VEXNU-742178 format. One record per residue: residue number from 1; residue in three letters; x, y, z of N, C-alpha, C in turn. Coordinates in Angstrom, 3 decimals, m for minus. Layout:
BEGIN
+------+------+----------+----------+----------+----------+----------+----------+----------+----------+----------+
| resi | resn |      n.u |      n.v |      n.w |     ca.u |     ca.v |     ca.w |      c.u |      c.v |      c.w |
+------+------+----------+----------+----------+----------+----------+----------+----------+----------+----------+
|  NUM |  ALA |        X |        Y |        Z |        X |        Y |        Z |        X |        Y |        Z |
...
+------+------+----------+----------+----------+----------+----------+----------+----------+----------+----------+
REM end
This chain:
BEGIN
+------+------+----------+----------+----------+----------+----------+----------+----------+----------+----------+
| resi | resn |      n.u |      n.v |      n.w |     ca.u |     ca.v |     ca.w |      c.u |      c.v |      c.w |
+------+------+----------+----------+----------+----------+----------+----------+----------+----------+----------+
|    1 |  MET |   21.256 |    7.931 |  m21.520 |   21.543 |    8.828 |  m20.415 |   21.426 |    8.064 |  m19.105 |
|    2 |  ALA |   22.430 |    8.172 |  m18.274 |   22.384 |    7.561 |  m16.948 |   21.562 |    8.460 |  m16.024 |
|    3 |  TYR |   21.128 |    7.915 |  m14.904 |   20.358 |    8.714 |  m13.955 |   21.245 |    9.792 |  m13.327 |
|    4 |  ASP |   20.620 |   10.812 |  m12.796 |   21.291 |   11.936 |  m12.146 |   21.739 |   11.490 |  m10.754 |
|    5 |  GLU |   23.038 |   11.292 |  m10.582 |   23.556 |   10.784 |   m9.311 |   23.346 |   11.766 |   m8.161 |
|    6 |  ALA |   23.428 |   13.060 |   m8.444 |   23.185 |   14.056 |   m7.393 |   21.732 |   13.983 |   m6.922 |
|    7 |  LEU |   20.819 |   13.794 |   m7.856 |   19.404 |   13.648 |   m7.493 |   19.201 |   12.369 |   m6.683 |
|    8 |  ALA |   19.842 |   11.285 |   m7.087 |   19.745 |   10.024 |   m6.338 |   20.282 |   10.209 |   m4.918 |
|    9 |  ASP |   21.364 |   10.964 |   m4.762 |   21.907 |   11.230 |   m3.424 |   20.916 |   12.015 |   m2.571 |
|   10 |  ARG |   20.228 |   12.956 |   m3.181 |   19.225 |   13.737 |   m2.452 |   18.057 |   12.856 |   m2.015 |
|   11 |  VAL |   17.626 |   11.957 |   m2.900 |   16.552 |   11.026 |   m2.550 |   17.019 |   10.118 |   m1.417 |
|   12 |  ARG |   18.224 |    9.588 |   m1.536 |   18.792 |    8.688 |   m0.518 |   18.802 |    9.366 |    0.854 |
|   13 |  ALA |   19.220 |   10.611 |    0.892 |   19.281 |   11.346 |    2.157 |   17.885 |   11.508 |    2.759 |
|   14 |  LEU |   16.894 |   11.768 |    1.932 |   15.527 |   11.918 |    2.419 |   14.938 |   10.609 |    2.920 |
|   15 |  LEU |   15.390 |    9.504 |    2.366 |   14.858 |    8.186 |    2.759 |   15.625 |    7.552 |    3.911 |
|   16 |  GLU |   16.668 |    8.214 |    4.361 |   17.481 |    7.660 |    5.451 |   16.581 |    7.288 |    6.628 |
|   17 |  GLY |   16.718 |    6.067 |    7.088 |   15.921 |    5.585 |    8.207 |   14.605 |    4.935 |    7.807 |
|   18 |  ALA |   14.276 |    4.946 |    6.527 |   13.033 |    4.287 |    6.085 |   13.154 |    2.784 |    6.347 |
|   19 |  PRO |   12.069 |    2.135 |    6.726 |   12.122 |    0.702 |    7.028 |   12.447 |   m0.146 |    5.786 |
|   20 |  LEU |   13.364 |   m1.070 |    5.976 |   13.735 |   m2.019 |    4.924 |   14.070 |   m1.319 |    3.608 |
|   21 |  LEU |   14.858 |   m0.256 |    3.684 |   15.254 |    0.507 |    2.501 |   16.333 |   m0.243 |    1.726 |
|   22 |  THR |   16.101 |   m0.437 |    0.454 |   17.101 |   m1.033 |   m0.439 |   17.123 |   m0.232 |   m1.730 |
|   23 |  GLU |   18.216 |   m0.384 |   m2.468 |   18.366 |    0.283 |   m3.754 |   18.609 |   m0.773 |   m4.817 |
|   24 |  ARG |   18.126 |   m0.491 |   m6.020 |   18.313 |   m1.438 |   m7.114 |   18.438 |   m0.666 |   m8.424 |
|   25 |  LYS |   19.501 |   m0.954 |   m9.174 |   19.644 |   m0.355 |  m10.493 |   18.705 |   m1.088 |  m11.440 |
|   26 |  MET |   17.945 |   m0.300 |  m12.193 |   17.010 |   m0.890 |  m13.149 |   16.667 |    0.114 |  m14.238 |
|   27 |  PHE |   16.548 |   m0.372 |  m15.446 |   16.167 |    0.437 |  m16.604 |   17.048 |    1.677 |  m16.748 |
|   28 |  GLY |   18.310 |    1.567 |  m16.371 |   19.242 |    2.679 |  m16.477 |   19.117 |    3.688 |  m15.354 |
|   29 |  GLY |   18.191 |    3.476 |  m14.435 |   17.985 |    4.383 |  m13.307 |   18.321 |    3.693 |  m12.005 |
|   30 |  LEU |   18.006 |    4.341 |  m10.901 |   18.247 |    3.773 |   m9.579 |   16.954 |    3.833 |   m8.786 |
|   31 |  GLY |   16.433 |    2.648 |   m8.448 |   15.189 |    2.560 |   m7.701 |   15.436 |    2.434 |   m6.217 |
|   32 |  PHE |   14.564 |    3.039 |   m5.434 |   14.608 |    2.958 |   m3.981 |   13.368 |    2.201 |   m3.532 |
|   33 |  MET |   13.604 |    1.123 |   m2.789 |   12.507 |    0.263 |   m2.364 |   12.316 |    0.386 |   m0.854 |
|   34 |  VAL |   11.079 |    0.447 |   m0.434 |   10.713 |    0.499 |    0.978 |    9.877 |   m0.738 |    1.250 |
|   35 |  GLY |   10.327 |   m1.570 |    2.169 |    9.597 |   m2.799 |    2.477 |    9.504 |   m3.739 |    1.295 |
|   36 |  GLY |   10.503 |   m3.705 |    0.425 |   10.519 |   m4.580 |   m0.735 |    9.679 |   m4.079 |   m1.901 |
|   37 |  LYS |    9.089 |   m2.908 |   m1.778 |    8.246 |   m2.338 |   m2.833 |    8.905 |   m1.075 |   m3.371 |
|   38 |  MET |    8.953 |   m0.949 |   m4.683 |    9.515 |    0.244 |   m5.293 |    8.718 |    1.461 |   m4.856 |
|   39 |  ALA |    9.419 |    2.498 |   m4.402 |    8.764 |    3.711 |   m3.931 |    9.044 |    4.897 |   m4.837 |
|   40 |  ILE |   10.293 |    5.010 |   m5.257 |   10.720 |    6.163 |   m6.039 |   11.973 |    5.766 |   m6.803 |
|   41 |  ALA |   12.233 |    6.427 |   m7.893 |   13.437 |    6.119 |   m8.665 |   13.995 |    7.384 |   m9.292 |
|   42 |  ALA |   15.317 |    7.467 |   m9.331 |   15.989 |    8.478 |  m10.134 |   15.981 |    7.903 |  m11.548 |
|   43 |  SER |   15.302 |    8.575 |  m12.450 |   15.060 |    8.037 |  m13.780 |   16.225 |    8.282 |  m14.729 |
|   44 |  SER |   16.445 |    7.343 |  m15.609 |   17.469 |    7.495 |  m16.647 |   17.066 |    8.557 |  m17.663 |
|   45 |  GLN |   15.801 |    8.947 |  m17.656 |   15.305 |    9.987 |  m18.559 |   15.278 |   11.352 |  m17.871 |
|   46 |  GLY |   15.848 |   11.430 |  m16.678 |   15.847 |   12.659 |  m15.899 |   14.674 |   12.689 |  m14.950 |
|   47 |  GLY |   14.818 |   13.428 |  m13.884 |   13.753 |   13.535 |  m12.896 |   13.554 |   12.245 |  m12.119 |
|   48 |  ILE |   12.348 |   12.089 |  m11.602 |   12.045 |   10.933 |  m10.762 |   10.767 |   10.238 |  m11.216 |
|   49 |  LEU |   10.661 |    8.989 |  m10.821 |    9.441 |    8.201 |  m10.953 |    8.939 |    7.987 |   m9.531 |
|   50 |  VAL |    7.654 |    8.162 |   m9.324 |    7.087 |    8.069 |   m7.978 |    5.907 |    7.119 |   m7.981 |
|   51 |  ARG |    5.905 |    6.223 |   m7.003 |    4.773 |    5.313 |   m6.849 |    3.719 |    5.993 |   m5.995 |
|   52 |  VAL |    2.488 |    5.991 |   m6.478 |    1.387 |    6.633 |   m5.758 |    0.181 |    5.706 |   m5.748 |
|   53 |  ASP |   m0.743 |    6.002 |   m4.870 |   m2.001 |    5.264 |   m4.857 |   m2.672 |    5.493 |   m6.216 |
|   54 |  PRO |   m2.970 |    4.422 |   m6.949 |   m3.584 |    4.591 |   m8.272 |   m4.848 |    5.451 |   m8.245 |
|   55 |  GLU |   m5.581 |    5.434 |   m7.137 |   m6.798 |    6.237 |   m7.036 |   m6.495 |    7.729 |   m6.943 |
|   56 |  GLU |   m5.265 |    8.106 |   m6.584 |   m4.880 |    9.515 |   m6.486 |   m4.175 |   10.010 |   m7.742 |
|   57 |  GLY |   m3.815 |    9.115 |   m8.642 |   m3.028 |    9.473 |   m9.812 |   m3.615 |   10.588 |  m10.651 |
|   58 |  GLU |   m4.876 |   10.484 |  m11.015 |   m5.497 |   11.494 |  m11.871 |   m5.522 |   12.858 |  m11.199 |
|   59 |  ARG |   m5.820 |   12.883 |   m9.908 |   m5.845 |   14.151 |   m9.175 |   m4.459 |   14.779 |   m9.155 |
|   60 |  LEU |   m3.441 |   13.968 |   m8.913 |   m2.075 |   14.487 |   m8.873 |   m1.636 |   15.003 |  m10.250 |
|   61 |  ILE |   m2.036 |   14.314 |  m11.289 |   m1.703 |   14.763 |  m12.647 |   m2.365 |   16.108 |  m12.928 |
|   62 |  ALA |   m3.582 |   16.294 |  m12.427 |   m4.319 |   17.532 |  m12.673 |   m3.836 |   18.701 |  m11.812 |
|   63 |  THR |   m3.252 |   18.409 |  m10.653 |   m2.935 |   19.479 |   m9.696 |   m1.452 |   19.695 |   m9.440 |
|   64 |  THR |   m0.592 |   18.899 |  m10.047 |    0.857 |   19.024 |   m9.833 |    1.547 |   18.965 |  m11.201 |
|   65 |  PRO |    2.854 |   19.158 |  m11.223 |    3.556 |   19.052 |  m12.502 |    3.806 |   17.605 |  m12.943 |
|   66 |  ALA |    3.341 |   16.633 |  m12.178 |    3.554 |   15.222 |  m12.517 |    2.807 |   14.838 |  m13.780 |
|   67 |  ARG |    3.363 |   13.863 |  m14.475 |    2.752 |   13.310 |  m15.688 |    2.691 |   11.793 |  m15.537 |
|   68 |  PRO |    1.824 |   11.151 |  m16.296 |    1.769 |    9.685 |  m16.217 |    3.112 |    9.080 |  m16.645 |
|   69 |  MET |    3.508 |    8.029 |  m15.974 |    4.698 |    7.290 |  m16.389 |    4.279 |    6.350 |  m17.512 |
|   70 |  GLU |    5.083 |    6.307 |  m18.550 |    4.816 |    5.392 |  m19.655 |    5.967 |    4.414 |  m19.794 |
|   71 |  MET |    5.630 |    3.178 |  m20.071 |    6.627 |    2.148 |  m20.343 |    6.184 |    1.422 |  m21.596 |
|   72 |  ARG |    7.043 |    1.426 |  m22.582 |    6.732 |    0.808 |  m23.875 |    5.439 |    1.339 |  m24.466 |
|   73 |  GLY |    5.238 |    2.672 |  m24.322 |    4.070 |    3.312 |  m24.898 |    2.786 |    3.133 |  m24.117 |
|   74 |  ARG |    2.871 |    2.537 |  m22.932 |    1.683 |    2.259 |  m22.134 |    1.774 |    2.978 |  m20.786 |
|   75 |  GLU |    0.716 |    3.681 |  m20.414 |    0.696 |    4.352 |  m19.111 |    0.666 |    3.308 |  m17.999 |
|   76 |  MET |    1.454 |    3.568 |  m16.954 |    1.538 |    2.659 |  m15.819 |    0.728 |    3.235 |  m14.661 |
|   77 |  SER |   m0.392 |    2.630 |  m14.355 |   m1.243 |    3.079 |  m13.266 |   m0.462 |    3.033 |  m11.953 |
|   78 |  GLY |   m0.584 |    4.097 |  m11.173 |    0.090 |    4.131 |   m9.879 |    1.521 |    4.639 |   m9.940 |
|   79 |  TRP |    1.947 |    5.088 |  m11.107 |    3.305 |    5.612 |  m11.269 |    3.246 |    6.951 |  m11.978 |
|   80 |  LEU |    3.998 |    7.923 |  m11.456 |    4.053 |    9.246 |  m12.055 |    5.499 |    9.622 |  m12.347 |
|   81 |  ARG |    5.670 |   10.453 |  m13.357 |    6.984 |   10.997 |  m13.715 |    6.985 |   12.472 |  m13.338 |
|   82 |  VAL |    8.040 |   12.881 |  m12.632 |    8.199 |   14.278 |  m12.254 |    9.543 |   14.730 |  m12.810 |
|   83 |  ALA |    9.529 |   15.760 |  m13.648 |   10.730 |   16.244 |  m14.314 |   11.718 |   16.853 |  m13.317 |
|   84 |  GLY |   12.992 |   16.813 |  m13.680 |   14.050 |   17.335 |  m12.826 |   13.819 |   18.754 |  m12.322 |
|   85 |  PRO |   13.455 |   19.681 |  m13.195 |   13.225 |   21.052 |  m12.718 |   12.113 |   21.149 |  m11.670 |
|   86 |  ASP |   11.181 |   20.209 |  m11.698 |   10.069 |   20.229 |  m10.750 |   10.433 |   19.648 |   m9.389 |
|   87 |  VAL |   11.627 |   19.092 |   m9.260 |   12.115 |   18.616 |   m7.957 |   13.477 |   19.250 |   m7.648 |
|   88 |  ALA |   13.726 |   20.417 |   m8.230 |   15.000 |   21.109 |   m8.010 |   15.115 |   21.606 |   m6.570 |
|   89 |  SER |   14.001 |   22.026 |   m5.982 |   14.062 |   22.486 |   m4.597 |   13.969 |   21.287 |   m3.654 |
|   90 |  ASP |   14.610 |   21.419 |   m2.506 |   14.562 |   20.340 |   m1.520 |   13.137 |   20.098 |   m1.036 |
|   91 |  GLU |   12.374 |   21.168 |   m0.913 |   10.986 |   21.045 |   m0.455 |   10.138 |   20.239 |   m1.442 |
|   92 |  ALA |   10.277 |   20.544 |   m2.729 |    9.499 |   19.821 |   m3.739 |    9.896 |   18.354 |   m3.792 |
|   93 |  LEU |   11.191 |   18.078 |   m3.758 |   11.641 |   16.686 |   m3.782 |   11.150 |   15.940 |   m2.555 |
|   94 |  ALA |   11.251 |   16.572 |   m1.387 |   10.830 |   15.911 |   m0.141 |    9.352 |   15.525 |   m0.186 |
|   95 |  GLU |    8.538 |   16.385 |   m0.783 |    7.102 |   16.085 |   m0.885 |    6.867 |   14.818 |   m1.712 |
|   96 |  TRP |    7.554 |   14.705 |   m2.843 |    7.380 |   13.526 |   m3.704 |    7.976 |   12.272 |   m3.077 |
|   97 |  VAL |    9.125 |   12.419 |   m2.438 |    9.749 |   11.252 |   m1.791 |    8.846 |   10.744 |   m0.674 |
|   98 |  GLU |    8.299 |   11.652 |    0.112 |    7.391 |   11.251 |    1.195 |    6.160 |   10.550 |    0.629 |
|   99 |  ARG |    5.630 |   11.088 |   m0.445 |    4.438 |   10.493 |   m1.069 |    4.741 |    9.059 |   m1.528 |
|  100 |  GLY |    5.855 |    8.874 |   m2.232 |    6.213 |    7.549 |   m2.733 |    6.539 |    6.568 |   m1.619 |
|  101 |  ALA |    7.317 |    7.022 |   m0.627 |    7.714 |    6.138 |    0.477 |    6.503 |    5.756 |    1.329 |
|  102 |  SER |    5.604 |    6.705 |    1.552 |    4.415 |    6.406 |    2.360 |    3.537 |    5.367 |    1.679 |
|  103 |  TYR |    3.332 |    5.541 |    0.369 |    2.477 |    4.573 |   m0.319 |    3.142 |    3.198 |   m0.370 |
|  104 |  ALA |    4.402 |    3.145 |   m0.739 |    5.103 |    1.854 |   m0.798 |    5.122 |    1.200 |    0.578 |
|  105 |  GLY |    5.323 |    2.010 |    1.621 |    5.339 |    1.480 |    2.983 |    4.005 |    0.966 |    3.456 |
|  106 |  SER |    2.922 |    1.403 |    2.817 |    1.587 |    0.946 |    3.212 |    1.232 |   m0.402 |    2.595 |
|  107 |  LEU |    2.028 |   m0.834 |    1.622 |    1.763 |   m2.103 |    0.946 |    2.361 |   m3.264 |    1.756 |
|  108 |  PRO |    1.823 |   m4.470 |    1.608 |    2.371 |   m5.616 |    2.323 |    3.838 |   m5.839 |    1.977 |
|  109 |  VAL |    4.633 |   m6.157 |    2.983 |    6.065 |   m6.408 |    2.795 |    6.246 |   m7.655 |    1.969 |
|  110 |  LYS |    7.167 |   m7.583 |    1.019 |    7.472 |   m8.729 |    0.154 |    8.324 |   m9.716 |    0.901 |
+------+------+----------+----------+----------+----------+----------+----------+----------+----------+----------+
REM end
């Protein structure tokens, strides 16, 4: 399954004007990088992947519809998966995009 292009367009619109914004196709999805750091991605499995402060991950998993991101059967610290229905509203998507872009933007530029 390819990533949801309409969802990627919505993410792109929300990130407009972000510093050093680039896009990169990877793992069948489309990643959005802020300052050279991956911030958010339209996932090939549907929904989005969001980069978060690893120290906030458990709290977000407990209090939001986000789930741990897994790669090759291993949970990836600092990355969450949010299903498509959970970002169907513009408000919900904007919250996750802001969270991912803010954290990626706080990291040293590559």
